[in-house]
MDAnalysis code that builds the backbone (N, CA, C; Angstrom):
import MDAnalysis as mda
import numpy as np

u = mda.Universe.empty(588, n_residues=196, atom_resindex=np.repeat(np.arange(196), 3), trajectory=True)
u.add_TopologyAttr("name", ["N", "CA", "C"] * 196)
u.add_TopologyAttr("resid", np.arange(1, 197))
u.add_TopologyAttr("resname", ["MET", "ALA", "THR", "THR", "ARG", "THR", "ARG", "GLY", "VAL", "PRO", "ALA", "PRO", "GLY", "PRO", "ASN", "ARG", "ALA", "ALA", "VAL", "SER", "ARG", "ALA", "ALA", "ALA", "VAL", "ALA", "GLU", "GLN", "LEU", "GLN", "TYR", "GLU", "SER", "CYS", "ILE", "LEU", "LEU", "ASP", "LEU", "TYR", "ARG", "LYS", "ARG", "GLU", "ARG", "PHE", "THR", "ASP", "SER", "LEU", "VAL", "ALA", "ASP", "GLY", "ARG", "LEU", "VAL", "SER", "ILE", "PRO", "PRO", "PRO", "SER", "SER", "ARG", "THR", "ASP", "PRO", "LYS", "ASP", "LYS", "LEU", "TRP", "CYS", "LEU", "HIS", "SER", "ALA", "LEU", "LEU", "GLN", "CYS", "HIS", "VAL", "LEU", "LEU", "GLU", "ARG", "VAL", "ILE", "SER", "ARG", "GLU", "GLU", "GLU", "GLU", "LEU", "GLY", "THR", "GLY", "THR", "LYS", "ALA", "GLU", "TYR", "GLU", "THR", "GLN", "ARG", "LYS", "LYS", "VAL", "LYS", "ASP", "ARG", "LEU", "SER", "LEU", "VAL", "LEU", "ILE", "SER", "THR", "GLY", "GLU", "LEU", "LEU", "LYS", "ALA", "VAL", "CYS", "GLY", "ALA", "THR", "ILE", "PRO", "ASN", "PRO", "SER", "VAL", "GLN", "GLY", "LEU", "GLU", "LEU", "ASN", "GLY", "PRO", "THR", "THR", "LEU", "PHE", "GLU", "LEU", "LYS", "LEU", "TRP", "VAL", "TYR", "ARG", "VAL", "LEU", "GLN", "GLU", "ILE", "GLU", "TYR", "TRP", "THR", "LYS", "THR", "ALA", "ILE", "THR", "ALA", "LEU", "ARG", "GLU", "LEU", "PRO", "SER", "ILE", "ILE", "ALA", "ASN", "ASP", "GLN", "ALA", "ARG", "SER", "THR", "ARG", "VAL", "THR", "GLN", "ARG"])
u.atoms.positions = np.array([
    [200.766, 183.110, 147.876],
    [199.788, 183.856, 148.632],
    [198.625, 184.168, 147.841],
    [197.402, 183.872, 148.269],
    [196.208, 184.079, 147.585],
    [195.698, 185.481, 147.569],
    [195.352, 186.079, 146.457],
    [194.940, 187.468, 146.543],
    [193.744, 187.585, 145.575],
    [192.889, 188.557, 145.945],
    [191.806, 188.906, 145.045],
    [191.854, 190.365, 144.809],
    [191.442, 190.766, 143.647],
    [191.504, 192.189, 143.340],
    [190.198, 192.976, 143.373],
    [190.195, 194.090, 143.948],
    [188.987, 195.022, 143.997],
    [189.551, 196.309, 143.460],
    [188.980, 196.735, 142.289],
    [189.340, 197.989, 141.691],
    [190.912, 198.134, 141.563],
    [191.515, 196.983, 141.135],
    [193.058, 197.065, 140.971],
    [193.893, 197.047, 142.141],
    [193.251, 196.851, 143.354],
    [194.063, 196.856, 144.536],
    [194.108, 195.544, 145.073],
    [195.229, 194.810, 145.252],
    [195.324, 193.435, 145.826],
    [194.815, 193.380, 147.190],
    [194.005, 192.414, 147.453],
    [193.557, 192.277, 148.889],
    [194.156, 190.998, 149.375],
    [195.022, 191.047, 150.410],
    [195.640, 189.871, 150.933],
    [194.679, 189.039, 151.635],
    [194.958, 187.754, 151.696],
    [194.171, 186.878, 152.454],
    [194.169, 185.524, 151.753],
    [193.676, 184.514, 152.558],
    [193.661, 183.121, 151.974],
    [192.528, 182.953, 151.114],
    [192.554, 182.035, 150.169],
    [191.457, 181.893, 149.303],
    [190.546, 180.846, 149.961],
    [189.292, 180.755, 149.467],
    [188.260, 179.864, 150.058],
    [188.704, 178.474, 150.032],
    [189.412, 178.052, 149.043],
    [189.726, 176.664, 148.848],
    [190.764, 176.271, 149.944],
    [191.772, 177.177, 150.226],
    [192.680, 176.859, 151.278],
    [192.020, 176.706, 152.689],
    [191.014, 177.671, 152.912],
    [190.292, 177.665, 154.175],
    [189.505, 176.423, 154.205],
    [188.835, 176.019, 153.210],
    [188.037, 174.757, 153.102],
    [188.843, 173.541, 153.426],
    [190.049, 173.480, 152.789],
    [190.961, 172.365, 152.999],
    [191.353, 172.237, 154.520],
    [191.685, 173.381, 155.077],
    [192.117, 173.560, 156.489],
    [190.952, 173.000, 157.338],
    [189.722, 173.443, 157.080],
    [188.612, 173.121, 157.850],
    [188.302, 171.531, 157.708],
    [188.482, 171.048, 156.538],
    [188.346, 169.589, 156.317],
    [189.307, 168.802, 157.136],
    [190.587, 169.238, 157.191],
    [191.600, 168.506, 157.904],
    [191.334, 168.575, 159.341],
    [190.849, 169.764, 159.828],
    [190.410, 169.888, 161.262],
    [189.209, 168.981, 161.515],
    [188.282, 168.773, 160.730],
    [187.129, 167.954, 160.880],
    [187.608, 166.526, 161.050],
    [188.584, 166.110, 160.170],
    [189.118, 164.714, 160.258],
    [189.877, 164.538, 161.631],
    [190.563, 165.666, 161.984],
    [191.302, 165.561, 163.331],
    [190.269, 165.422, 164.426],
    [189.184, 166.141, 164.357],
    [188.124, 166.065, 165.396],
    [187.659, 164.618, 165.506],
    [187.393, 163.999, 164.390],
    [186.818, 162.674, 164.314],
    [187.916, 161.749, 164.999],
    [189.174, 161.803, 164.521],
    [190.303, 161.021, 165.087],
    [190.484, 161.284, 166.549],
    [190.359, 162.490, 167.004],
    [190.551, 162.754, 168.352],
    [189.531, 162.204, 169.285],
    [188.261, 162.248, 168.731],
    [187.192, 161.626, 169.492],
    [187.293, 160.108, 169.726],
    [187.842, 159.520, 168.582],
    [188.154, 158.096, 168.744],
    [189.240, 157.867, 169.764],
    [190.132, 158.593, 169.695],
    [191.315, 158.506, 170.657],
    [190.938, 158.691, 172.103],
    [190.130, 159.691, 172.356],
    [189.614, 159.979, 173.723],
    [188.711, 158.758, 174.189],
    [187.896, 158.303, 173.298],
    [187.148, 157.077, 173.667],
    [187.997, 155.941, 173.976],
    [188.933, 155.598, 173.054],
    [189.835, 154.568, 173.341],
    [190.561, 154.704, 174.759],
    [190.931, 155.920, 175.044],
    [191.615, 156.150, 176.304],
    [190.731, 155.964, 177.530],
    [189.514, 156.442, 177.403],
    [188.453, 156.289, 178.408],
    [188.273, 154.795, 178.665],
    [188.166, 154.025, 177.591],
    [187.919, 152.506, 177.725],
    [189.095, 151.825, 178.376],
    [190.330, 152.213, 177.895],
    [191.531, 151.630, 178.390],
    [191.756, 151.912, 179.852],
    [191.485, 153.063, 180.275],
    [191.702, 153.529, 181.753],
    [190.373, 153.310, 182.547],
    [189.344, 152.834, 181.885],
    [188.039, 152.688, 182.571],
    [187.547, 153.990, 183.139],
    [187.716, 155.111, 182.495],
    [187.255, 156.290, 182.883],
    [185.750, 156.435, 182.433],
    [184.945, 157.159, 183.161],
    [183.492, 157.269, 182.706],
    [183.479, 158.521, 181.934],
    [182.362, 158.593, 181.033],
    [182.127, 159.715, 180.199],
    [181.906, 161.014, 181.060],
    [181.480, 160.823, 182.331],
    [181.173, 161.972, 183.149],
    [182.477, 162.560, 183.842],
    [183.655, 162.024, 183.617],
    [184.876, 162.485, 184.211],
    [185.251, 163.762, 183.549],
    [185.203, 164.867, 184.291],
    [185.457, 166.171, 183.764],
    [186.794, 166.722, 184.401],
    [187.711, 167.237, 183.442],
    [188.873, 167.862, 183.981],
    [188.621, 169.263, 184.250],
    [189.347, 169.772, 185.319],
    [189.043, 171.134, 185.679],
    [190.272, 171.954, 185.044],
    [189.721, 173.165, 184.417],
    [190.690, 174.131, 183.922],
    [191.301, 173.686, 182.606],
    [191.756, 174.688, 181.934],
    [192.424, 174.499, 180.551],
    [193.877, 174.306, 180.766],
    [194.423, 173.479, 179.867],
    [195.889, 173.398, 179.884],
    [196.592, 174.380, 178.862],
    [195.865, 174.645, 177.786],
    [196.233, 175.550, 176.822],
    [195.991, 177.014, 177.257],
    [196.995, 177.770, 177.278],
    [196.778, 179.163, 177.941],
    [196.583, 180.325, 176.774],
    [195.560, 180.088, 175.996],
    [195.162, 181.080, 174.978],
    [193.678, 181.266, 175.093],
    [193.242, 182.537, 175.099],
    [191.778, 182.735, 175.240],
    [191.153, 182.359, 174.003],
    [189.955, 181.709, 173.994],
    [189.300, 181.310, 172.764],
    [188.969, 182.579, 171.971],
    [189.130, 182.359, 170.627],
    [188.793, 183.587, 169.792],
    [187.364, 184.019, 169.921],
    [187.069, 185.299, 169.986],
    [185.735, 185.749, 170.026],
    [185.211, 186.079, 168.600],
    [184.043, 186.325, 168.573],
    [183.412, 186.736, 167.237],
    [183.828, 188.087, 166.820],
    [184.321, 188.938, 167.730],
    [184.813, 190.245, 167.322],
    [186.273, 190.331, 166.978],
    [186.903, 189.247, 167.225],
    [188.316, 189.241, 166.940],
    [188.683, 189.292, 165.419],
    [189.612, 190.141, 165.036],
    [189.856, 190.232, 163.553],
    [190.525, 188.883, 163.062],
    [190.374, 188.661, 161.796],
    [190.838, 187.321, 161.240],
    [192.282, 186.977, 161.624],
    [193.206, 187.950, 161.490],
    [194.526, 187.719, 161.868],
    [194.784, 187.233, 163.216],
    [194.059, 188.003, 164.165],
    [194.235, 187.568, 165.557],
    [193.550, 186.283, 165.866],
    [192.440, 186.000, 165.263],
    [191.688, 184.725, 165.434],
    [192.535, 183.605, 165.010],
    [193.179, 183.749, 163.767],
    [194.063, 182.700, 163.241],
    [195.225, 182.496, 164.092],
    [195.827, 183.639, 164.617],
    [197.036, 183.465, 165.446],
    [196.758, 182.797, 166.758],
    [195.578, 183.072, 167.386],
    [195.181, 182.410, 168.649],
    [194.969, 180.956, 168.363],
    [194.267, 180.626, 167.230],
    [194.051, 179.243, 166.928],
    [195.280, 178.450, 166.694],
    [196.168, 179.072, 165.868],
    [197.476, 178.486, 165.577],
    [198.259, 178.179, 166.815],
    [198.279, 179.188, 167.712],
    [199.028, 179.143, 168.936],
    [198.401, 177.944, 169.832],
    [197.193, 177.943, 169.890],
    [196.473, 176.841, 170.757],
    [196.774, 175.536, 170.211],
    [196.690, 175.326, 168.859],
    [196.956, 174.034, 168.285],
    [198.477, 173.650, 168.534],
    [199.400, 174.674, 168.356],
    [200.758, 174.395, 168.599],
    [201.022, 173.916, 170.078],
    [200.308, 174.517, 171.004],
    [200.481, 174.115, 172.383],
    [199.800, 172.614, 172.538],
    [198.697, 172.410, 171.875],
    [198.213, 171.014, 171.924],
    [199.252, 170.023, 171.279],
    [199.816, 170.329, 170.276],
    [200.781, 169.435, 169.648],
    [202.038, 169.217, 170.730],
    [202.555, 170.304, 171.348],
    [203.584, 170.172, 172.229],
    [203.130, 169.242, 173.302],
    [201.889, 169.424, 173.924],
    [201.382, 168.627, 174.978],
    [201.173, 167.170, 174.541],
    [200.730, 166.960, 173.367],
    [200.634, 165.577, 172.879],
    [201.914, 164.835, 172.775],
    [202.858, 165.524, 172.309],
    [204.304, 164.969, 172.264],
    [204.854, 164.529, 173.612],
    [204.480, 165.504, 174.611],
    [204.922, 165.151, 175.923],
    [204.166, 164.008, 176.570],
    [202.869, 163.989, 176.167],
    [202.082, 162.774, 176.600],
    [202.640, 161.488, 176.073],
    [203.053, 161.496, 174.719],
    [203.573, 160.266, 174.199],
    [204.918, 159.916, 174.926],
    [205.724, 160.866, 175.121],
    [206.896, 160.599, 175.794],
    [206.791, 160.061, 177.172],
    [205.861, 160.686, 177.977],
    [205.544, 160.299, 179.377],
    [204.911, 158.902, 179.430],
    [204.083, 158.658, 178.513],
    [203.353, 157.387, 178.468],
    [204.345, 156.254, 178.138],
    [205.219, 156.541, 177.195],
    [206.195, 155.520, 176.824],
    [207.255, 155.252, 178.020],
    [207.540, 156.356, 178.758],
    [208.465, 156.250, 179.967],
    [207.801, 155.469, 181.113],
    [206.569, 155.924, 181.416],
    [205.859, 155.455, 182.608],
    [204.993, 154.188, 182.344],
    [204.381, 154.109, 181.267],
    [203.416, 153.102, 181.010],
    [203.739, 152.193, 179.883],
    [204.907, 152.365, 179.147],
    [205.160, 151.593, 178.031],
    [205.071, 150.230, 178.025],
    [204.377, 149.686, 177.024],
    [204.200, 148.181, 176.916],
    [205.041, 147.660, 175.859],
    [205.484, 148.539, 174.933],
    [206.300, 148.116, 173.894],
    [205.571, 147.558, 172.598],
    [204.173, 147.407, 172.801],
    [203.407, 146.874, 171.775],
    [202.639, 148.075, 171.043],
    [202.321, 147.833, 169.840],
    [201.475, 148.847, 169.107],
    [199.978, 148.411, 169.077],
    [199.328, 148.889, 170.103],
    [197.908, 148.610, 170.300],
    [197.151, 149.630, 169.541],
    [195.804, 149.498, 169.504],
    [194.953, 150.341, 168.776],
    [195.077, 151.792, 169.320],
    [195.183, 151.974, 170.641],
    [195.332, 153.236, 171.204],
    [196.568, 153.945, 170.682],
    [197.758, 153.330, 170.724],
    [198.961, 153.950, 170.134],
    [198.844, 154.222, 168.664],
    [198.227, 153.435, 167.921],
    [198.104, 153.678, 166.501],
    [197.231, 154.899, 166.311],
    [196.109, 154.891, 167.042],
    [195.306, 156.095, 166.960],
    [195.883, 157.413, 167.416],
    [196.681, 157.257, 168.430],
    [197.400, 158.451, 169.043],
    [198.395, 159.017, 167.813],
    [199.070, 158.074, 167.196],
    [199.905, 158.588, 166.139],
    [199.138, 159.246, 165.039],
    [197.898, 158.720, 164.720],
    [197.054, 159.256, 163.694],
    [196.722, 160.766, 164.091],
    [196.393, 160.928, 165.387],
    [195.949, 162.256, 165.884],
    [197.185, 163.238, 165.833],
    [198.404, 162.718, 166.262],
    [199.508, 163.568, 166.285],
    [199.832, 164.036, 164.734],
    [199.793, 163.065, 163.810],
    [200.071, 163.447, 162.389],
    [199.031, 164.434, 161.877],
    [197.756, 164.110, 162.151],
    [196.727, 165.046, 161.688],
    [196.835, 166.394, 162.263],
    [197.142, 166.447, 163.618],
    [197.437, 167.742, 164.275],
    [198.511, 168.469, 163.570],
    [199.522, 167.802, 163.154],
    [200.664, 168.529, 162.465],
    [200.162, 169.006, 161.195],
    [199.242, 168.350, 160.403],
    [198.625, 168.878, 159.235],
    [197.873, 170.085, 159.410],
    [197.115, 170.077, 160.472],
    [196.235, 171.322, 160.793],
    [197.156, 172.453, 161.216],
    [198.228, 172.179, 161.852],
    [199.238, 173.181, 162.237],
    [199.808, 173.852, 160.906],
    [200.131, 173.072, 159.984],
    [200.711, 173.507, 158.686],
    [199.700, 174.384, 157.975],
    [198.415, 173.872, 157.928],
    [197.405, 174.572, 157.178],
    [197.137, 175.933, 157.903],
    [196.973, 175.954, 159.220],
    [196.668, 177.219, 159.866],
    [197.904, 178.162, 159.759],
    [199.046, 177.641, 159.777],
    [200.343, 178.418, 159.551],
    [200.348, 179.087, 158.136],
    [199.876, 178.329, 157.131],
    [199.826, 178.791, 155.788],
    [198.755, 179.976, 155.708],
    [197.562, 179.715, 156.268],
    [196.588, 180.656, 156.324],
    [196.951, 181.955, 156.928],
    [197.671, 181.765, 158.124],
    [198.124, 182.860, 158.875],
    [199.216, 183.709, 157.994],
    [200.018, 182.987, 157.314],
    [200.889, 183.670, 156.424],
    [200.244, 184.479, 155.423],
    [199.182, 183.872, 154.908],
    [198.467, 184.533, 153.806],
    [197.725, 185.857, 154.433],
    [197.296, 185.780, 155.552],
    [196.610, 186.973, 156.252],
    [197.610, 188.044, 156.699],
    [198.842, 187.609, 157.247],
    [199.653, 188.473, 157.878],
    [200.768, 188.936, 156.940],
    [200.932, 188.166, 155.796],
    [202.020, 188.505, 154.901],
    [203.224, 187.588, 155.272],
    [204.429, 188.087, 154.953],
    [205.537, 187.184, 155.066],
    [205.944, 186.700, 156.478],
    [205.663, 187.606, 157.554],
    [206.137, 187.274, 158.809],
    [204.907, 186.800, 159.714],
    [205.175, 185.656, 160.440],
    [204.105, 185.189, 161.278],
    [204.728, 185.282, 162.705],
    [203.926, 185.903, 163.544],
    [204.492, 185.915, 165.003],
    [204.484, 184.618, 165.617],
    [205.528, 184.308, 166.245],
    [205.729, 182.886, 166.810],
    [204.916, 182.718, 168.049],
    [203.991, 181.734, 168.067],
    [203.199, 181.439, 169.191],
    [204.050, 180.904, 170.288],
    [203.687, 181.193, 171.530],
    [204.440, 180.815, 172.695],
    [203.934, 179.472, 173.290],
    [204.816, 178.711, 173.773],
    [204.287, 177.477, 174.624],
    [204.760, 177.602, 175.948],
    [205.180, 178.771, 176.365],
    [205.545, 179.104, 177.635],
    [204.452, 178.901, 178.672],
    [204.646, 178.351, 179.815],
    [203.680, 178.195, 180.827],
    [202.816, 176.969, 180.687],
    [203.108, 176.003, 179.835],
    [202.377, 174.736, 179.608],
    [202.798, 173.874, 180.778],
    [201.872, 172.904, 181.138],
    [202.241, 172.063, 182.141],
    [202.962, 170.842, 181.533],
    [204.320, 171.049, 181.184],
    [204.976, 170.040, 180.368],
    [205.479, 168.873, 181.254],
    [205.880, 169.224, 182.562],
    [206.417, 168.114, 183.306],
    [205.300, 167.179, 183.782],
    [204.133, 167.746, 183.987],
    [202.988, 166.987, 184.233],
    [203.087, 166.362, 185.664],
    [202.203, 165.405, 185.954],
    [202.148, 164.837, 187.277],
    [203.260, 163.847, 187.742],
    [203.214, 163.550, 188.960],
    [204.257, 162.643, 189.482],
    [203.752, 161.272, 189.801],
    [202.473, 161.125, 190.174],
    [201.990, 159.811, 190.517],
    [201.256, 159.163, 189.214],
    [201.122, 157.864, 189.297],
    [200.630, 157.221, 188.121],
    [199.127, 157.709, 187.811],
    [198.322, 157.733, 188.819],
    [196.951, 158.130, 188.705],
    [196.858, 159.625, 188.118],
    [197.708, 160.472, 188.649],
    [197.730, 161.869, 188.192],
    [198.166, 161.914, 186.774],
    [199.110, 161.044, 186.408],
    [199.564, 161.072, 184.996],
    [198.455, 160.646, 184.113],
    [197.677, 159.575, 184.473],
    [196.608, 159.180, 183.615],
    [195.523, 160.303, 183.545],
    [195.247, 160.978, 184.586],
    [194.326, 162.189, 184.533],
    [194.818, 163.304, 183.646],
    [196.142, 163.513, 183.682],
    [196.748, 164.575, 182.954],
    [196.625, 164.171, 181.420],
    [196.904, 163.016, 181.060],
    [196.835, 162.510, 179.681],
    [195.432, 162.756, 179.209],
    [194.484, 162.407, 180.075],
    [192.997, 162.594, 179.696],
    [192.728, 164.053, 179.445],
    [193.244, 164.885, 180.294],
    [193.068, 166.402, 180.113],
    [193.647, 166.916, 178.780],
    [194.835, 166.409, 178.489],
    [195.506, 166.796, 177.170],
    [194.607, 166.339, 176.033],
    [194.091, 165.102, 176.145],
    [193.343, 164.564, 174.985],
    [192.011, 165.426, 174.867],
    [191.398, 165.846, 175.998],
    [190.307, 166.669, 176.042],
    [190.535, 168.098, 175.378],
    [191.770, 168.583, 175.720],
    [192.180, 169.885, 175.127],
    [192.177, 169.783, 173.587],
    [192.889, 168.756, 173.095],
    [192.962, 168.540, 171.695],
    [191.538, 168.517, 171.082],
    [190.531, 167.835, 171.688],
    [189.269, 167.763, 171.154],
    [188.634, 169.182, 171.199],
    [188.710, 169.790, 172.346],
    [188.210, 171.155, 172.456],
    [188.656, 172.073, 171.383],
    [190.071, 172.228, 171.194],
    [190.592, 173.195, 170.303],
    [190.334, 172.676, 168.885],
    [190.159, 171.445, 168.569],
    [189.802, 171.009, 167.293],
    [188.427, 171.559, 166.930],
    [187.568, 171.419, 167.883],
    [186.195, 171.902, 167.593],
    [186.174, 173.538, 167.502],
    [186.949, 174.087, 168.237],
    [187.197, 175.549, 167.997],
    [187.687, 175.919, 166.744],
    [188.783, 175.138, 166.227],
    [189.450, 175.358, 164.905],
    [188.315, 175.202, 163.862],
    [187.499, 174.162, 163.900],
    [186.467, 174.035, 162.856],
    [185.588, 175.123, 162.756],
    [185.128, 175.653, 163.917],
    [184.179, 176.834, 163.930],
    [184.845, 178.018, 163.375],
    [186.077, 178.272, 163.787],
    [186.697, 179.483, 163.370],
    [187.040, 179.478, 161.870],
    [187.493, 178.289, 161.351],
    [187.764, 178.120, 159.918],
    [186.560, 178.252, 159.128],
    [185.429, 177.771, 159.544],
    [184.185, 177.854, 158.781],
    [183.812, 179.363, 158.656],
    [183.979, 180.072, 159.716],
    [183.630, 181.549, 159.789],
    [184.572, 182.459, 158.980],
    [185.768, 181.996, 158.729],
    [186.825, 182.837, 158.297],
    [186.434, 183.477, 156.939],
    [186.047, 182.712, 155.882],
    [185.756, 183.368, 154.588],
    [184.758, 184.548, 154.707],
    [183.780, 184.422, 155.498],
    [182.755, 185.570, 155.590],
    [183.481, 186.671, 156.363],
    [184.178, 186.435, 157.396],
    [184.879, 187.517, 158.139],
    [185.766, 188.244, 157.269],
    [186.603, 187.492, 156.398],
    [187.554, 188.134, 155.463],
    [186.766, 189.024, 154.377],
    [185.676, 188.395, 153.811],
    [184.952, 189.089, 152.966],
    [184.321, 190.404, 153.498],
    [183.863, 190.346, 154.614],
    [183.302, 191.603, 155.290],
    [184.388, 192.689, 155.625],
    [185.524, 192.145, 156.033],
    [186.693, 193.151, 156.258],
    [187.094, 193.701, 154.842],
    [187.166, 192.938, 153.805],
    [187.436, 193.376, 152.516],
    [186.411, 194.398, 151.995],
    [185.214, 194.102, 152.216],
    [184.165, 195.047, 151.761],
    [184.203, 196.333, 152.494],
    [184.532, 196.271, 153.804],
    [184.595, 197.468, 154.635],
    [185.760, 198.280, 154.222],
    [186.940, 197.662, 153.835],
    [188.048, 198.418, 153.441],
    [187.883, 198.985, 152.039],
    [187.156, 198.255, 151.275],
    [186.849, 198.828, 149.923],
    [185.970, 200.188, 150.064],
    [184.980, 200.065, 150.885],
    [184.099, 201.231, 151.115],
    [184.957, 202.393, 151.671],
    [185.906, 202.085, 152.476],
    [186.692, 203.180, 153.095],
    [187.465, 203.841, 152.038],
    [188.105, 203.044, 151.187],
    [189.007, 203.551, 150.019],
    [188.236, 204.203, 148.943],
    [186.994, 203.977, 148.834],
    [186.175, 204.595, 147.805],
    [185.715, 205.975, 148.259],
    [185.813, 206.301, 149.546],
    [185.267, 207.643, 150.040],
    [186.263, 208.676, 149.750],
])
């Protein structure tokens, strides 16, 4: 666990290097997920203007006023839900659409799944550094895991899941970039309070 000392008092929290690494992995995930979404659009001949309605991930986006612990927890929970949805997408695509070949789309999908796992590990470690030893378990309850029943609905559902991954990856990058300054401000505030 990374700590910094202010007047002999340890201040829990992730170090800047850990946050930077997590943000860099999230940036790579965003790049990979954009490629995957583009490959899927081309494969299914969807236009760029196709917009999915509603969110599949049931976590409110973190606001600028949310404290670092809550912001990280929301982010980690959303990414976990994206991971669960992606695993379900892979399973459904193999069941319903499986060709048995490893095309560019399937290779890219595996890259995104692996990279998403790395981002989950990174955010989990950051959350552990902020929260201490115990991390509240994010819920995946309420996700649309069964998905649609018709082939076209399945293709739209897959598209929506890929859009969710892209959205939450962008959200992760923003939140992780802001995290060091938020933690520094919180530490400065708590130092001022203890000095009084």
